C-alpha angles and dihedrals in degrees: 000000000000090000090053091050091051090050091051092047091048093049095051098092098036123076106220097185114126092224124089117235113241125195114250113253089224091068091055092047092050090049092050091048091051089049091052091050089053091048092052089050089049092051092050089051091047092051091053094043119119113174129206091169131070117277092243092058091047090053090049089054094052110040094156091061094046092088092054092048089050091051090051095049094046089047093238089127129034123224116253094245107129099154130137111254124197113228134200120244092258094054093045090052091051093051095045091043092235097139119164116258119262118254127219119269106268092210127231122339135207131220113207115225135157127215 
């Protein structure tokens, strides 16, 4: 009996199951949802932001938002702006690749002037 008690005491801290423990996918999903909420909050704050202090000081004051700003600047994350924007005819032509055809070179030109 004493041997059995010693085996039980030794085995308390060690998991002897043959299966590996995997993290639940739900925890990851919840973590991602929380991170997205934080990002949306950050973008709202960034849209309202008007600074009268240097950018470096502003970053020092908001270390929790520094990772989101870094992701935006390195283009790992896109801003949430999905609004309709009106464009001028020139911009629209560039995006749709409907540029006017090139004309031939008219050659040299002269400007009449008298001295």
